[in-house]
DRENBAVEX-552632 format. One record per residue (C-alpha): x, y negated, z negated; residue in three letters. Coordinates in nm, 2 decimals, always signed. Each point is the difference from the previous one (the first is absolute). Last residue first. Layout:
N
- X/Y/Z/ala
...
This chain:
537
- +1.29/-11.80/+9.19/lys
- +0.05/+0.36/+0.09/ala
- +0.30/+0.04/+0.23/asp
- -0.10/+0.03/+0.37/pro
- +0.03/+0.35/+0.13/lys
- +0.22/+0.17/+0.26/val
- -0.13/+0.36/+0.01/ser
- -0.22/-0.07/+0.31/thr
- +0.30/-0.14/+0.18/ala
- +0.16/+0.35/-0.02/leu
- +0.38/+0.06/+0.01/thr
- +0.02/+0.38/-0.01/tyr
- +0.30/+0.15/-0.19/gln
- -0.19/+0.33/-0.07/asp
- +0.07/-0.05/-0.37/arg
- -0.19/-0.33/+0.01/arg
- +0.07/-0.32/-0.19/gly
- -0.31/-0.20/-0.10/glu
- +0.06/-0.35/+0.11/tyr
- -0.04/-0.34/-0.16/ser
- -0.10/-0.35/+0.10/ile
- +0.02/-0.35/-0.15/gly
- +0.37/-0.03/-0.01/lys
- +0.17/+0.12/+0.32/arg
- +0.07/+0.36/+0.08/phe
- +0.27/+0.27/-0.01/ala
- -0.05/+0.36/+0.09/trp
- +0.24/+0.28/-0.09/ile
- -0.01/+0.36/+0.10/ser
- +0.23/+0.26/-0.18/ser
- +0.16/+0.24/+0.24/glu
- +0.08/+0.36/-0.07/phe
- +0.36/+0.09/+0.06/his
- +0.26/+0.17/+0.22/leu
- -0.13/+0.34/+0.11/pro
- +0.21/+0.19/+0.27/ile
- -0.25/+0.18/+0.22/leu
- +0.02/+0.36/+0.14/pro
- +0.22/+0.08/-0.30/val
- -0.01/+0.38/-0.02/asn
- -0.01/+0.05/-0.38/asp
- -0.23/-0.31/-0.04/leu
- -0.24/+0.14/+0.25/ala
- -0.01/+0.34/-0.17/ile
- -0.06/-0.17/-0.34/gln
- -0.28/-0.21/+0.14/thr
- -0.17/+0.29/+0.16/ser
- +0.01/+0.19/-0.34/glu
- -0.15/-0.31/-0.16/gln
- -0.27/-0.01/+0.27/leu
- -0.08/+0.37/-0.06/leu
- -0.03/-0.07/-0.37/lys
- -0.23/-0.30/+0.06/glu
- -0.22/+0.20/+0.24/arg
- -0.06/+0.27/-0.26/lys
- -0.09/-0.26/-0.27/ser
- -0.23/-0.19/+0.24/pro
- -0.20/+0.30/+0.14/asp
- -0.07/-0.09/+0.36/val
- +0.30/+0.17/+0.15/thr
- +0.01/-0.07/+0.38/val
- +0.29/-0.25/-0.03/ile
- +0.20/+0.21/-0.24/ala
- +0.01/+0.31/+0.22/gln
- +0.15/-0.19/+0.29/lys
- +0.25/-0.15/-0.24/tyr
- +0.12/+0.34/-0.12/val
- +0.05/+0.15/+0.35/lys
- +0.13/-0.32/+0.15/asp
- +0.26/-0.04/-0.27/phe
- +0.13/+0.36/+0.04/asp
- +0.01/-0.04/+0.38/ala
- +0.21/-0.31/+0.00/asn
- +0.00/-0.25/+0.28/ser
- +0.14/-0.35/+0.02/phe
- -0.04/-0.17/+0.34/gly
- +0.13/-0.34/-0.12/gly
- -0.30/-0.18/+0.15/tyr
- -0.23/+0.19/-0.23/asn
- -0.25/-0.29/+0.02/ser
- -0.22/+0.18/+0.25/thr
- -0.29/+0.11/-0.22/gly
- -0.20/+0.30/-0.10/leu
- +0.28/+0.25/-0.07/ser
- -0.13/+0.29/-0.21/ala
- -0.09/+0.19/+0.32/pro
- +0.38/+0.00/+0.07/ser
- +0.15/-0.11/+0.33/asp
- +0.11/-0.34/-0.13/leu
- +0.14/+0.16/-0.32/ser
- -0.14/-0.15/-0.32/ala
- +0.22/-0.28/-0.14/val
- -0.11/-0.35/+0.11/trp
- -0.37/+0.00/+0.07/leu
- -0.13/+0.30/-0.19/gln
- +0.25/-0.05/-0.28/phe
- -0.08/-0.37/-0.05/leu
- -0.37/+0.07/-0.01/ala
- +0.02/+0.29/-0.24/ser
- +0.20/-0.15/-0.29/ala
- -0.30/-0.14/-0.19/glu
- -0.20/-0.32/-0.05/gly
- -0.14/+0.00/+0.36/thr
- +0.17/-0.32/+0.08/glu
- +0.34/+0.11/-0.12/ala
- +0.18/-0.28/+0.17/pro
- +0.26/+0.06/+0.28/trp
- +0.32/-0.18/+0.09/gly
- +0.26/+0.08/+0.26/gly
- +0.36/-0.08/+0.09/ile
- +0.16/+0.18/+0.29/ser
- +0.29/+0.23/+0.07/phe
- +0.02/+0.14/+0.36/ser
- -0.23/-0.24/+0.18/phe
- -0.18/+0.00/+0.34/glu
- -0.27/+0.25/-0.12/arg
- -0.27/-0.16/+0.21/lys
- -0.19/-0.10/-0.31/ala
- +0.32/-0.15/-0.13/arg
- +0.01/-0.23/+0.30/lys
- -0.36/-0.10/-0.04/pro
- +0.07/-0.07/-0.37/phe
- +0.31/-0.21/+0.04/tyr
- -0.10/-0.27/+0.25/ile
- -0.31/-0.12/-0.18/ser
- +0.18/+0.06/-0.33/ala
- +0.27/-0.24/+0.08/thr
- +0.35/+0.13/+0.04/met
- +0.30/+0.13/-0.19/ala
- +0.27/+0.21/+0.16/asp
- +0.25/+0.08/-0.27/val
- +0.33/+0.19/+0.08/asn
- +0.13/+0.27/-0.23/thr
- +0.34/+0.15/-0.01/lys
- -0.05/+0.30/-0.22/ile
- +0.31/+0.05/-0.21/gly
- -0.13/+0.00/-0.35/val
- +0.04/-0.38/-0.04/arg
- -0.16/-0.06/+0.34/ala
- -0.32/+0.17/-0.14/leu
- -0.02/-0.25/-0.29/tyr
- +0.06/-0.29/+0.24/gln
- -0.28/+0.11/+0.24/ala
- -0.23/+0.04/-0.30/val
- +0.06/-0.36/-0.10/ala
- -0.05/-0.13/+0.36/gln
- -0.33/+0.19/+0.03/ala
- -0.12/-0.13/-0.34/ile
- +0.08/-0.36/+0.10/gln
- -0.21/+0.04/+0.32/gly
- -0.29/+0.16/-0.19/asp
- -0.02/-0.26/-0.27/asn
- -0.36/+0.10/-0.07/val
- -0.12/+0.21/+0.29/tyr
- -0.11/-0.13/+0.34/arg
- +0.21/-0.30/+0.12/asp
- +0.35/+0.13/+0.07/asn
- -0.10/+0.35/+0.13/thr
- +0.27/+0.26/+0.00/ser
- +0.21/+0.23/+0.22/ser
- +0.31/+0.14/-0.17/leu
- +0.26/+0.09/+0.27/thr
- +0.24/+0.28/-0.09/leu
- +0.37/+0.09/+0.05/glu
- +0.17/+0.30/-0.15/phe
- +0.18/+0.10/-0.32/gly
- +0.37/+0.08/-0.02/asn
- -0.06/+0.31/-0.21/pro
- -0.29/+0.09/+0.23/tyr
- -0.01/+0.38/+0.01/gly
- -0.30/+0.06/-0.22/ala
- +0.23/+0.07/-0.30/glu
- +0.17/-0.33/+0.07/ala
- -0.33/-0.19/-0.01/leu
- -0.10/+0.18/-0.32/leu
- +0.33/-0.10/-0.16/lys
- -0.04/-0.36/+0.11/lys
- -0.35/-0.01/-0.16/ala
- +0.13/+0.13/-0.32/gly
- +0.25/-0.28/-0.01/glu
- -0.27/-0.25/+0.08/pro
- -0.22/+0.12/-0.29/asp
- -0.31/-0.22/-0.07/phe
- -0.23/+0.24/-0.17/lys
- -0.32/+0.12/+0.15/ile
- -0.19/+0.03/-0.33/glu
- -0.18/+0.32/-0.07/pro
- -0.38/-0.01/+0.05/ala
- -0.18/+0.05/-0.32/lys
- -0.37/+0.07/+0.05/pro
- +0.05/+0.06/+0.37/leu
- -0.25/-0.20/+0.20/ala
- -0.32/+0.17/+0.13/gly
- -0.24/-0.25/-0.15/phe
- +0.18/-0.30/-0.12/met
- +0.19/+0.00/-0.33/gly
- +0.33/-0.11/+0.13/asp
- -0.03/-0.20/+0.32/pro
- -0.01/+0.22/+0.31/met
- +0.28/+0.11/+0.24/tyr
- +0.27/+0.09/-0.25/gln
- +0.30/-0.17/-0.17/phe
- -0.13/-0.35/+0.08/ala
- +0.16/-0.30/-0.17/pro
- -0.28/-0.23/-0.12/thr
- -0.03/-0.35/+0.15/ala
- -0.02/-0.36/-0.11/met
- +0.32/+0.01/-0.20/gly
- +0.16/-0.28/+0.21/asp
- -0.06/+0.20/+0.32/met
- +0.35/-0.07/+0.13/ile
- +0.21/+0.00/-0.31/arg
- -0.18/+0.22/-0.25/ala
- -0.19/+0.23/+0.23/asn
- +0.29/+0.04/+0.24/ile
- +0.22/+0.07/-0.31/thr
- -0.24/+0.27/-0.12/lys
- -0.02/+0.17/+0.34/arg
- +0.37/+0.04/+0.04/asp
- +0.01/+0.19/+0.33/ile
- +0.27/+0.26/+0.07/ala
- -0.20/+0.28/-0.16/met
- -0.27/-0.03/+0.26/ser
- +0.26/+0.00/+0.28/ile
- +0.17/+0.30/-0.14/ala
- -0.33/+0.19/-0.03/arg
- -0.07/-0.07/+0.37/arg
- +0.35/+0.12/+0.09/val
- -0.03/+0.32/-0.20/arg
- -0.33/+0.07/+0.17/leu
- +0.18/+0.00/+0.34/asp
- -0.23/-0.12/+0.28/gln
- +0.12/-0.36/-0.08/leu
- +0.34/+0.10/+0.13/pro
- -0.13/-0.01/+0.37/asn
- +0.27/+0.17/+0.20/lys
- +0.28/-0.15/+0.22/gly
- +0.27/+0.16/-0.20/asp
- +0.16/-0.34/-0.09/ala
- -0.33/-0.15/-0.09/ser
- -0.22/-0.28/+0.15/lys
- -0.36/-0.05/-0.11/val
- -0.23/-0.25/+0.17/phe
- -0.17/+0.22/+0.27/pro
- -0.01/+0.33/-0.19/ser
- +0.18/+0.30/+0.15/pro
- -0.15/+0.23/-0.11/asn
- -0.36/-0.09/-0.08/arg
- -0.23/+0.09/-0.29/gly
- +0.19/-0.13/-0.30/val
- -0.04/-0.37/+0.07/asp
- +0.03/-0.16/-0.34/pro
- -0.29/-0.19/-0.16/gln
- +0.09/-0.26/-0.26/phe
- -0.23/-0.09/-0.28/phe
- -0.22/-0.27/-0.16/val
- -0.28/+0.15/-0.20/leu
- -0.31/-0.21/-0.04/arg
- -0.21/+0.10/-0.31/thr
- +0.00/-0.36/-0.12/ser
- +0.10/-0.17/-0.33/pro
- -0.17/-0.34/-0.03/thr
- +0.16/-0.34/-0.04/ala
- -0.23/-0.31/-0.04/val
- +0.11/-0.36/+0.05/phe
- -0.08/-0.35/-0.12/gly
- +0.05/-0.36/+0.12/phe
- -0.05/-0.36/-0.11/lys
- +0.13/+0.07/-0.35/pro
- +0.35/+0.06/+0.14/asn
- +0.23/+0.20/-0.22/asp
- -0.13/+0.33/+0.11/lys
- +0.01/-0.10/+0.37/leu
- +0.37/-0.09/-0.01/arg
- +0.07/+0.31/-0.21/pro
- -0.17/+0.21/+0.27/leu
- +0.25/-0.10/+0.26/asp
- +0.23/+0.30/-0.05/arg
- -0.29/+0.22/+0.06/ala
- -0.03/-0.13/+0.36/ala
- -0.35/-0.11/+0.07/pro
- -0.20/+0.30/+0.12/asn
- -0.33/-0.13/+0.14/glu
- -0.10/-0.37/-0.01/ile
- -0.29/-0.20/-0.14/met
- -0.15/-0.35/+0.05/asp
- +0.23/-0.07/+0.29/phe
- +0.13/-0.32/+0.16/asp
- +0.01/-0.16/-0.35/gly
- +0.37/-0.08/-0.01/ser
- +0.07/+0.27/-0.27/leu
- -0.19/+0.26/+0.20/leu
- +0.17/-0.07/+0.33/gly
- +0.34/-0.01/-0.17/thr
- -0.08/+0.35/-0.14/leu
- -0.06/+0.13/+0.36/arg
- +0.30/-0.19/+0.13/pro
- +0.22/+0.18/-0.25/gly
- -0.16/+0.35/+0.03/ala
- +0.05/+0.03/+0.37/ser
- -0.27/+0.17/+0.20/pro
- -0.24/-0.29/+0.01/val
- -0.33/+0.13/+0.16/pro
- -0.29/-0.24/-0.04/val
- -0.34/+0.12/-0.12/phe
- -0.28/-0.25/+0.00/lys
- -0.33/+0.05/-0.18/val
- -0.33/-0.19/+0.04/glu
- -0.30/-0.02/-0.22/lys
- +0.17/+0.12/-0.31/trp
- -0.20/+0.14/-0.29/tyr
- -0.09/+0.32/+0.17/pro
- -0.37/+0.11/+0.00/lys
- -0.06/+0.30/-0.22/glu
- -0.09/+0.29/+0.22/gly
- -0.21/+0.05/+0.31/trp
- +0.18/-0.26/+0.21/tyr
- -0.23/-0.17/+0.25/asn
- +0.14/-0.35/-0.09/glu
- +0.34/+0.12/+0.12/asn
- +0.25/-0.26/-0.12/arg
- +0.25/-0.12/+0.26/val
- +0.34/+0.14/+0.07/leu
- +0.31/-0.14/+0.17/glu
- +0.31/+0.20/+0.07/ile
- +0.35/-0.12/+0.05/gly
- +0.28/-0.12/+0.23/thr
- +0.22/+0.30/+0.09/gly
- -0.30/+0.18/+0.17/lys
- -0.29/-0.23/+0.04/val
- -0.33/+0.14/-0.15/tyr
- -0.30/-0.23/-0.01/ser
- -0.33/-0.04/-0.16/lys
- -0.03/+0.35/-0.13/leu
- -0.30/+0.05/-0.23/met
- +0.01/+0.03/-0.38/tyr
- -0.16/+0.20/-0.28/pro
- +0.00/+0.33/+0.20/gly
- -0.27/+0.16/+0.21/thr
- +0.19/+0.00/+0.33/gly
- +0.01/-0.15/+0.34/ile
- +0.35/-0.07/+0.13/ala
- -0.10/+0.10/+0.35/asp
- +0.03/-0.33/+0.18/lys
- +0.25/-0.15/-0.24/gly
- +0.30/-0.03/+0.24/asn
- +0.20/+0.25/-0.21/asn
- -0.29/+0.24/-0.01/phe
- -0.05/+0.03/+0.38/asp
- +0.38/+0.00/+0.04/ala
- +0.03/+0.32/-0.21/val
- -0.24/+0.17/+0.24/thr
- -0.37/+0.07/-0.01/pro
- -0.12/+0.33/+0.15/trp
- -0.14/-0.05/+0.35/ala
- -0.32/+0.15/+0.13/gly
- -0.17/+0.34/-0.04/thr
- +0.13/+0.13/-0.32/val
- +0.11/+0.34/-0.13/gly
- +0.10/+0.13/-0.34/cys
- +0.07/+0.36/-0.11/gly
- -0.03/+0.31/+0.22/lys
- +0.01/+0.24/-0.30/lys
- -0.33/-0.16/-0.14/pro
- -0.15/-0.25/+0.25/glu
- +0.01/-0.37/-0.02/tyr
- -0.14/-0.26/+0.25/thr
- +0.03/-0.37/+0.00/leu
- -0.16/-0.23/+0.26/lys
- +0.17/-0.27/+0.19/gly
- -0.05/-0.34/+0.17/his
- +0.33/-0.11/-0.16/glu
- +0.04/+0.18/-0.32/val
- -0.02/-0.26/-0.28/ile
- -0.35/+0.11/-0.10/gly
- +0.12/+0.26/-0.25/asn
- +0.10/-0.26/-0.25/trp
- +0.33/+0.07/-0.19/val
- +0.06/+0.18/-0.32/ile
- +0.35/-0.01/-0.16/pro
- +0.10/+0.37/-0.03/leu
- +0.35/+0.07/-0.14/ser
- +0.05/-0.08/-0.36/arg
- -0.34/+0.05/-0.17/ala
- -0.10/+0.27/+0.24/leu
- +0.31/+0.19/-0.10/glu
- -0.09/-0.03/-0.37/ala
- -0.35/+0.12/+0.07/pro
- +0.12/+0.30/+0.20/met
- +0.27/+0.11/-0.24/leu
- -0.14/+0.34/-0.08/pro
- +0.02/+0.11/+0.36/phe
- -0.09/+0.37/+0.03/pro
- +0.09/+0.11/+0.35/asp
- -0.16/-0.05/+0.34/ala
- -0.18/-0.31/-0.11/thr
- -0.36/-0.11/-0.01/lys
- -0.14/-0.35/-0.05/ile
- -0.37/-0.07/-0.08/ile
- -0.10/-0.37/+0.03/val
- -0.33/-0.13/-0.15/thr
- -0.14/-0.35/+0.03/his
- -0.15/-0.02/+0.35/ala
- -0.12/+0.36/-0.01/asp
- +0.13/+0.35/+0.07/pro
- +0.34/-0.14/+0.11/thr
- +0.22/+0.30/+0.05/gln
- +0.38/+0.00/+0.05/val
- +0.18/+0.32/+0.09/asp
- +0.35/+0.15/+0.01/thr
- +0.18/-0.27/-0.19/ile
- +0.38/+0.06/-0.06/arg
- +0.07/-0.24/+0.28/lys
- -0.16/-0.28/-0.20/thr
- +0.25/+0.01/-0.29/met
- +0.33/-0.05/+0.17/asp
- -0.16/-0.16/+0.30/met
- +0.04/-0.35/-0.14/tyr
- +0.37/-0.04/+0.07/ser
- +0.01/+0.18/+0.34/gln
- +0.36/-0.12/+0.04/ser
- -0.09/-0.36/+0.08/val
- -0.35/-0.06/+0.14/asn
- -0.09/-0.11/+0.35/thr
- -0.15/+0.33/+0.11/glu
- -0.27/-0.01/-0.26/asn
- -0.21/+0.30/+0.08/asn
- +0.01/+0.20/-0.33/leu
- -0.02/-0.32/-0.21/thr
- -0.30/-0.11/+0.21/arg
- -0.18/+0.32/-0.06/cys
- +0.02/-0.04/-0.38/ile
- -0.12/-0.36/+0.05/thr
- -0.29/+0.10/+0.22/phe
- -0.12/+0.26/-0.25/leu
- +0.02/-0.26/-0.28/val
- -0.19/-0.25/+0.21/asp
- -0.27/+0.26/+0.08/glu
- -0.05/+0.04/-0.38/ser
- -0.15/-0.35/-0.01/thr
- +0.11/-0.36/-0.04/phe
- -0.26/-0.25/+0.11/pro
- +0.09/-0.26/+0.27/lys
- +0.04/-0.36/-0.12/gly
- +0.32/-0.08/+0.19/asn
- +0.21/+0.03/-0.32/ser
- -0.13/+0.35/-0.05/phe
- -0.30/+0.06/-0.22/lys
- -0.03/+0.21/-0.32/val
- -0.32/+0.05/-0.20/asp
- -0.05/+0.38/+0.03/asp
- +0.32/+0.11/-0.17/arg
- +0.12/+0.34/+0.12/leu
- -0.02/+0.35/-0.15/lys
- +0.30/+0.22/+0.08/phe
- -0.01/+0.38/+0.02/glu
- +0.31/+0.20/+0.02/trp
- +0.03/+0.35/+0.15/thr
- +0.28/+0.26/+0.00/leu
- +0.01/+0.13/-0.35/asp
- -0.38/-0.03/-0.03/asp
- -0.26/-0.29/-0.03/leu
- +0.28/-0.22/-0.14/thr
- -0.10/-0.34/-0.14/lys
- -0.01/-0.37/+0.08/trp
- -0.17/-0.31/-0.13/ser
- -0.08/-0.36/+0.09/thr
- +0.19/+0.01/+0.32/ala
- +0.07/-0.34/+0.16/leu
- +0.22/-0.08/-0.30/gln
- +0.00/+0.23/-0.30/pro
- +0.31/+0.00/-0.23/val
- +0.31/+0.23/-0.01/leu
- +0.26/-0.11/-0.26/lys
- +0.33/-0.15/+0.12/met
- +0.06/-0.24/-0.28/asp
- -0.12/-0.30/+0.21/ala
- -0.32/+0.19/+0.08/ser
- -0.02/+0.22/+0.31/arg
- -0.27/+0.03/+0.26/gly
- -0.21/+0.27/+0.16/val
- -0.21/-0.02/+0.32/leu
- +0.23/-0.27/+0.13/ser
- -0.06/-0.37/+0.04/ser
- +0.13/-0.22/+0.27/tyr
- +0.11/-0.36/+0.05/val
- +0.19/-0.07/-0.33/his
- +0.10/+0.37/-0.06/ala
- +0.15/+0.00/+0.35/ser
- +0.26/-0.25/-0.10/phe
- +0.12/+0.21/-0.30/ala
- +0.00/+0.30/+0.23/asp
- +0.23/-0.17/+0.25/asn
- +0.23/-0.13/-0.28/gln
- +0.02/+0.35/-0.15/thr
- +0.08/+0.18/+0.33/met
- -0.19/+0.26/+0.19/lys
- +0.01/-0.13/+0.36/his
- -0.28/-0.09/+0.24/tyr
- -0.32/+0.12/-0.15/his
- -0.11/-0.33/-0.17/pro
- +0.09/-0.20/+0.32/asp
- +0.11/-0.35/-0.11/ala
- +0.36/+0.10/+0.07/ser
- +0.35/+0.00/-0.14/thr
- -0.11/-0.14/-0.33/pro
- +0.26/-0.25/-0.13/glu
- +0.27/+0.06/-0.25/ala
- +0.10/-0.22/-0.30/ser
- -0.34/-0.18/+0.03/leu
- -0.06/-0.36/-0.10/gly
- -0.36/-0.05/-0.11/ile
- -0.22/-0.30/+0.07/lys
- -0.35/-0.01/-0.15/leu
- -0.24/-0.25/+0.16/thr
- -0.23/-0.18/-0.23/gln
- -0.38/+0.00/+0.04/ala
- -0.05/+0.16/-0.34/gln
- +0.14/-0.31/-0.17/ala
- -0.26/-0.21/+0.17/ala
- -0.28/+0.21/-0.15/ala
- -0.18/+0.21/+0.25/leu
- -0.29/-0.04/+0.24/pro
- -0.06/+0.33/+0.20/ile
- +0.17/-0.02/+0.33/ala
- -0.17/-0.10/+0.32/ala
- +0.16/+0.10/+0.33/ala
- +0.14/+0.34/-0.10/val
- +0.30/+0.06/+0.21/leu
- -0.05/+0.21/+0.31/ala
- +0.21/+0.30/+0.10/leu
- -0.09/+0.12/+0.35/thr
- -0.25/+0.28/+0.04/thr
- +0.07/+0.28/+0.25/arg
- -0.32/+0.16/+0.14/leu
- -0.16/+0.32/-0.12/lys
- -0.22/+0.19/+0.24/met
């Protein structure tokens, strides 16, 4: 019988130098929406999780796979992966980490009724069997070949302690899946700290939505002990106040200062910054699956977004280069496909989507909308870099070609649950290529919801294309890298031709910090306290 263990802070810390006892204060541009590591797949949530939890596989700052709780992994056959686990790991409550915790975590993602849009089931629902032959071996079987298993584990399976089931016992049977006698932990159990028990470098001290997160160093951590004893994350959605907090000494580091403010930092010897290109695509998702759509008004009463010519016209009406220059201050790369050039599965030379308002008007007329129509653009105003300004700019570009566009901008905490319920008609989105190739975005955002190729629920626009599904389904089960790359490139071309998403740009991430510390910028856009280092004396 396993009883719930409450989070306890280590009473006696190992003596450290005075400098190491400092508290690190970081100003966030967007706050995590929960302390539950399986609640909602978002960058700020996963970055938080990386402090309190470890995964079987990790990623370096440049997106390379590295061992974490698993020391090695290999395929036993096309459907079977074997993972060997570290034998020196303890959870923050002192309990040893074993293969049973991996099994429990997989089961918890499949039984988490409090998550948002089944975020962490994308990978685990492909699993048909989990075997734990000993305490430090896990064997995972899938219904189809799954070449990206290690990459998916790195991005979507933070490991939690299997003892957090209230008076419960875990069972797992092939084909029947997971079962438990007792109560699965809920999001509230993690937010209040009771079940926030992981093997990461820090422990959760407090999580107060809208106010901040406090962490304390985990002295049981299996890896290199973090430099900072305590860490405080404070959400400050507006770039101006965030920078003011850094300049005044309220913060040691901040995320995403406005690019226009970088000269102020560059000319001040008391501060520094690092800018790192990311893989995050910022895009717009049109509702093509419903007729009518809730926030589209047209003279004929139909949903114009279902017409390919209209979607192409919208894409042509947006001046990506001007948005990059004037709003992003050059700290982005205009996107003409769904992956950065050179990444696995991207087109070698994607044609530029040229700014052509006159061409856009002609396409709208051909589609039967010479006088345009009315549209509401739904957006966050505190999630992506300059997202509120971007939404306003795009609305103006669309208005110029006859599409009367209203902007409804809101905080991420309100926006994402609404989007998950498909309450929008034309919405902003952002997605990083966490697996290092095009497959993750396609499976979540493009593959038909009723297709075996669709593993997620982010296709809020209801896009469906049989040709895309056929090619992409073949790609995700192809183990040979060269063959899979060609199939993904073909999938990319079909998607670009049919415009399920309208790509805008790839963000660059910026971190600014006070003198005396430095930060290694990450392509995954994670802000990690463990990567904040004191300058060498």
